[in-house]
C-alpha positions as CSV (number, residue, x, y, z in Angstrom):
1,M,-68.0,202.0,97.8
2,G,-68.8,198.6,95.8
3,E,-70.5,197.2,98.5
4,F,-73.3,199.9,98.9
5,T,-73.8,199.4,95.1
6,L,-74.5,196.4,95.1
7,M,-76.5,196.5,98.0
8,E,-79.1,199.3,96.3
9,R,-79.1,196.7,93.1
10,F,-80.7,194.5,96.2
11,F,-83.1,197.0,97.0
12,W,-84.2,198.2,93.6
13,L,-84.3,194.8,92.5
14,D,-86.7,194.1,95.9
15,E,-88.8,196.8,95.2
16,Q,-89.5,196.3,91.8
17,V,-90.5,192.9,92.3
18,R,-93.1,194.3,95.1
19,H,-94.8,195.7,92.8
20,N,-95.4,193.4,90.5
21,R,-93.0,195.2,87.6
22,F,-91.0,192.1,86.9
23,P,-87.4,192.9,86.9
24,N,-84.9,190.9,85.0
25,A,-81.3,191.1,84.3
26,S,-81.6,193.6,81.0
27,T,-83.5,195.8,83.2
28,L,-81.1,195.4,85.8
29,S,-78.2,196.6,83.8
30,R,-79.7,199.4,82.3
31,K,-80.8,200.9,86.1
32,F,-77.4,200.6,87.7
33,E,-75.2,201.1,84.2
34,C,-73.4,197.9,84.1
35,S,-73.1,194.7,81.6
36,V,-76.3,192.1,81.7
37,K,-73.4,189.7,82.9
38,T,-73.3,191.7,85.7
39,A,-76.8,191.9,86.5
40,H,-77.3,188.1,85.9
41,R,-74.4,187.6,88.9
42,A,-76.4,190.0,91.5
43,I,-79.7,188.1,90.5
44,E,-77.8,184.9,91.3
45,F,-76.1,186.2,94.4
46,F,-79.4,187.7,95.5
47,R,-81.0,184.3,94.7
48,F,-78.4,182.3,96.1
49,R,-76.7,184.1,99.3
50,L,-79.5,186.2,100.5
51,C,-81.9,183.3,99.8
52,A,-84.6,185.4,98.3
53,P,-87.2,183.3,96.6
54,L,-86.7,184.4,93.0
55,E,-88.6,182.8,90.1
56,Y,-88.6,183.4,86.4
57,D,-92.1,183.9,84.5
58,A,-91.0,183.4,81.1
59,S,-94.8,184.9,80.0
60,R,-93.6,188.4,81.5
61,K,-89.9,188.0,81.2
62,G,-89.0,188.9,84.5
63,Y,-88.9,187.6,88.4
64,Y,-91.5,187.1,91.2
65,Y,-91.4,186.4,94.3
66,E,-92.8,182.9,94.9
67,D,-93.2,184.0,98.4
68,P,-94.3,187.4,99.1
69,S,-93.3,187.1,103.0
70,Y,-89.7,187.1,102.1
71,Q,-87.6,190.3,103.7
72,L,-84.2,191.2,102.8
73,P,-82.1,190.4,106.1
74,L,-82.0,194.9,106.8
75,L,-85.7,195.0,106.5
76,Q,-86.2,192.9,109.1
77,L,-85.1,195.4,111.5
78,N,-88.2,196.7,113.2
79,E,-89.3,200.6,112.5
80,K,-87.7,201.8,115.9
81,E,-84.3,200.0,114.8
82,L,-84.6,201.6,111.3
83,L,-85.3,204.9,112.8
84,S,-82.6,204.6,115.6
85,L,-79.8,203.7,112.3
86,L,-81.4,206.5,110.1
87,I,-80.4,209.3,113.3
88,S,-77.0,207.8,114.4
89,K,-76.4,208.3,110.6
90,K,-77.2,212.0,110.4
91,L,-75.5,212.2,113.6
92,L,-72.3,211.3,112.9
93,T,-71.8,212.9,109.5
94,D,-72.7,216.7,111.6
95,A,-69.9,215.5,114.4
96,A,-67.1,214.4,111.6
97,S,-65.6,217.6,112.0
98,G,-63.7,218.2,108.7
99,P,-61.4,215.2,108.3
100,L,-64.6,212.8,107.6
101,G,-67.1,215.3,106.7
102,E,-67.1,214.6,102.9
103,D,-66.7,210.6,102.5
104,L,-69.1,210.1,105.6
105,G,-71.7,212.5,103.5
106,Q,-71.7,210.5,100.8
107,I,-71.9,207.1,102.4
108,A,-74.5,208.1,104.9
109,A,-76.6,209.2,101.6
110,K,-76.3,206.0,100.0
111,I,-77.1,204.2,103.9
112,G,-79.9,206.4,104.6
113,R,-81.9,205.6,100.9
114,L,-81.4,202.4,101.8
115,L,-82.6,202.3,105.5
116,A,-85.6,204.7,104.3
117,K,-86.9,202.1,102.5
118,G,-87.4,200.1,105.3
119,L,-90.0,202.3,106.1
120,P,-93.3,202.7,106.0
121,V,-93.4,206.4,105.7
122,E,-91.0,208.8,104.1
123,V,-88.7,210.2,106.8
124,T,-85.8,213.0,106.2
125,P,-83.6,212.8,109.0
126,E,-81.6,215.6,107.6
127,Q,-84.8,217.8,108.1
128,M,-85.1,216.4,112.1
129,F,-82.3,215.6,113.4
130,S,-78.7,217.7,113.5
131,F,-75.3,217.7,116.1
132,R,-73.7,220.6,116.8
133,A,-70.5,221.3,118.7
134,S,-69.5,224.6,119.6
135,D,-65.8,225.9,119.5
136,S,-64.7,223.2,117.6
137,S,-61.4,223.2,115.4
138,P,-61.7,221.0,112.6
139,A,-58.6,218.9,111.5
140,N,-56.7,219.0,108.2
141,P,-57.9,216.4,105.9
142,A,-55.0,215.6,104.9
143,L,-53.0,215.8,108.2
144,F,-56.1,213.3,109.7
145,S,-55.3,210.8,106.9
146,C,-51.6,210.6,107.9
147,I,-52.3,209.9,111.1
148,S,-55.0,207.7,110.6
149,N,-52.4,206.0,108.4
150,A,-50.0,205.5,111.2
151,L,-52.4,204.7,113.6
152,L,-53.7,201.8,112.0
153,S,-50.4,200.4,110.8
154,S,-48.9,200.3,114.1
155,R,-46.0,203.2,112.5
156,L,-44.5,206.6,114.1
157,L,-45.5,209.4,113.7
158,E,-43.2,212.6,113.4
159,F,-44.5,216.2,113.5
160,S,-44.3,219.9,114.9
161,Y,-46.8,220.5,117.5
162,Y,-47.6,224.0,118.7
163,S,-48.1,224.8,122.7
164,P,-50.5,228.0,123.5
165,A,-48.9,228.0,126.5
166,S,-45.4,228.6,125.4
167,N,-46.5,230.1,122.1
168,A,-43.7,227.9,120.5
169,S,-43.5,224.3,118.5
170,T,-41.5,221.4,119.7
171,T,-40.6,218.2,116.9
172,R,-42.0,214.7,118.5
173,M,-41.8,211.8,117.5
174,A,-44.9,209.9,119.1
175,E,-46.4,206.0,119.1
176,P,-50.4,207.0,117.8
177,H,-53.1,204.9,119.9
178,H,-56.1,206.3,119.8
179,L,-58.3,208.9,117.8
180,V,-61.2,210.5,120.2
181,N,-63.5,213.7,119.1
182,Y,-63.9,215.5,121.9
183,M,-66.8,218.4,121.9
184,G,-66.3,218.7,118.2
185,N,-62.5,218.2,118.4
186,W,-59.7,215.6,117.2
187,H,-57.6,214.6,119.7
188,L,-54.8,211.8,119.3
189,I,-53.7,209.8,122.3
190,A,-50.1,208.9,121.8
191,F,-46.8,208.0,124.0
192,C,-44.8,210.6,122.9
193,R,-40.7,209.9,122.8
194,K,-39.5,213.5,123.9
195,R,-41.4,213.8,126.7
196,R,-40.5,209.4,127.2
197,D,-44.4,209.9,128.8
198,W,-48.2,209.8,127.0
199,R,-49.1,212.9,125.7
200,D,-52.7,214.2,124.6
201,F,-52.2,216.1,121.1
202,L,-55.1,218.4,119.8
203,L,-54.6,218.1,115.7
204,S,-55.4,221.4,115.3
205,R,-52.2,222.2,116.2
206,L,-50.0,219.7,114.2
207,S,-48.3,220.3,111.3
208,D,-45.4,218.9,109.4
209,C,-46.7,215.6,110.1
210,T,-45.0,212.7,108.3
211,V,-45.5,208.8,109.3
212,S,-42.3,206.8,109.5
213,E,-41.2,203.8,107.5
214,E,-40.4,202.3,111.5
215,N,-42.9,200.3,113.5
216,F,-43.6,200.0,117.0
217,T,-45.5,197.6,119.0
218,P,-49.0,199.2,120.5
219,R,-48.5,199.1,124.2
220,P,-51.5,198.3,126.4
221,E,-54.7,199.8,126.9
222,S,-54.7,200.2,130.0
223,E,-52.1,202.9,129.5
224,W,-53.6,204.9,127.7
225,K,-57.3,204.3,128.2
226,P,-57.5,206.4,131.5
227,F,-56.6,209.3,129.3
228,L,-60.8,208.9,128.1
229,T,-62.7,207.4,130.8
230,D,-60.8,208.5,134.8
231,T,-61.8,211.9,135.0
232,F,-63.2,215.0,134.3
233,G,-63.1,216.4,130.5
234,I,-59.9,215.5,128.3
235,F,-57.3,217.7,130.0
236,Q,-55.0,215.3,132.0
237,N,-52.5,215.2,134.9
238,R,-50.8,212.6,136.5
239,E,-52.8,213.3,139.9
240,C,-56.3,212.7,140.3
241,F,-58.4,214.4,143.2
242,P,-62.2,214.8,143.8
243,V,-64.0,218.6,143.3
244,T,-67.0,219.4,145.2
245,I,-69.6,222.1,144.1
246,K,-72.9,223.6,145.1
247,F,-75.0,224.8,142.6
248,S,-77.8,227.3,143.4
249,P,-81.4,225.9,143.8
250,V,-82.1,227.9,140.0
251,R,-79.2,226.4,138.4
252,S,-79.7,223.4,140.3
253,R,-83.2,222.5,138.1
254,W,-80.4,222.5,134.8
255,I,-78.0,220.5,136.7
256,R,-79.8,217.8,138.2
257,G,-79.2,214.7,135.7
258,Q,-76.6,215.8,134.3
259,V,-74.2,213.5,134.0
260,W,-70.0,215.5,134.0
261,H,-68.1,212.1,134.6
262,P,-70.1,208.4,135.1
263,D,-68.3,208.3,138.5
264,Q,-69.7,211.2,140.2
265,T,-71.8,211.8,143.3
266,T,-74.6,213.7,143.9
267,E,-76.4,215.3,147.0
268,E,-79.2,217.1,147.0
269,L,-79.6,220.3,150.0
270,P,-82.2,221.8,152.0
271,G,-83.3,224.6,149.7
272,G,-83.4,223.2,146.7
273,T,-79.5,223.0,146.0
274,L,-77.4,220.4,144.4
275,K,-74.2,218.9,145.4
276,L,-71.9,217.7,142.9
277,T,-68.9,215.5,143.7
278,L,-66.3,214.3,140.5
279,P,-63.3,213.2,139.9
280,V,-60.6,215.3,137.9
281,S,-56.9,215.7,137.0
282,H,-56.8,218.9,135.3
283,E,-57.4,222.2,137.2
284,A,-58.3,224.1,133.4
285,E,-61.0,222.3,132.6
286,I,-62.8,222.4,135.5
287,M,-62.4,225.7,136.0
288,M,-63.7,226.6,132.6
289,E,-66.8,225.0,133.5
290,I,-67.0,226.4,137.1
291,L,-66.7,230.0,135.6
292,K,-69.6,230.1,133.2
293,H,-72.1,229.2,135.9
294,G,-71.2,232.3,137.1
295,A,-72.4,233.4,140.4
296,H,-75.0,230.2,140.8
297,V,-71.8,228.2,141.3
298,E,-69.8,227.3,144.4
299,V,-66.8,225.2,144.8
300,L,-66.5,223.6,148.7
301,E,-63.5,220.9,147.9
302,P,-60.6,221.0,147.8
303,K,-59.5,224.3,149.2
304,W,-56.3,225.3,147.0
305,L,-59.1,225.0,144.0
306,R,-61.3,227.5,145.5
307,D,-58.8,229.8,146.8
308,K,-57.9,230.0,142.5
309,I,-61.1,230.6,141.5
310,K,-61.6,233.1,143.8
311,K,-58.0,234.6,142.3
312,E,-59.8,234.4,138.8
313,I,-63.2,236.2,140.1
314,N,-61.3,239.0,141.4
315,K,-59.1,239.5,138.3
316,M,-62.3,239.6,136.3
317,T,-64.1,242.3,139.0
318,K,-61.1,244.6,138.3
319,K,-61.8,245.1,134.9
320,Y,-65.4,245.7,134.8
321,C,-64.8,247.8,137.7
322,T,-62.4,250.3,136.1
């Protein structure tokens, strides 16, 4: 927090000087409610560390720029870069999903005020841009903090994990390696000592989390990175398989240009239909994605997945035929 306060002083000082208000240590100390001695140190830092060409005018009892063309390092970003930072700040705050929301909001507000001063016109990213994530499950802030501490200090985590499939909770001891926010939900990629394998834990299903005093040696990135990059979605199995689906001409207009996975391939078919092939690891997530497109999509390969979709559609049909 101290760094942002110090930077705010530099921006205020720079603004006062540019408007020929001749600020000094006394006005700086009153503005930021600090001692005159602290204000003097800030001015010296401004002059010697940020190379600000400040000169003192005894008759005006304040500072001015010997070289008016001087700009603070941050202000040397162009308008496009500053606006990109402002938008990113807004999206990051909106995507925090619970545990980071309040802290990021306070920091982002300070960053926003500082960045906005580098633009010739006033902008309000809070009104112009936003980020929405559907079906999100915010993590408990205390639990998120606990997991983050274990992750950053390479300490074992012990927690209770609820499985919707079995409708039961089990106690786990795990080595945390990575936190990822996927579609508004926080996931922990960790090596589970109970299962002796890598697991993806949804934070909203964790409880009774404690950080052990025992440290562990982080495993190579190549062991856990595939959970994030190798296949479609976040659900993972050990085997990867290609899935090929075909979209109707109408739905192809929306799907064309979308990236479901970096290694996907697309093929334009006669009549405006689109064929999409991508690597998948878990059928559950790709089935949900396919079914949401209704009659506008058809699974071509593999046959076993096509059969699963067919069975699911038959079950759905029975529900609506009664």
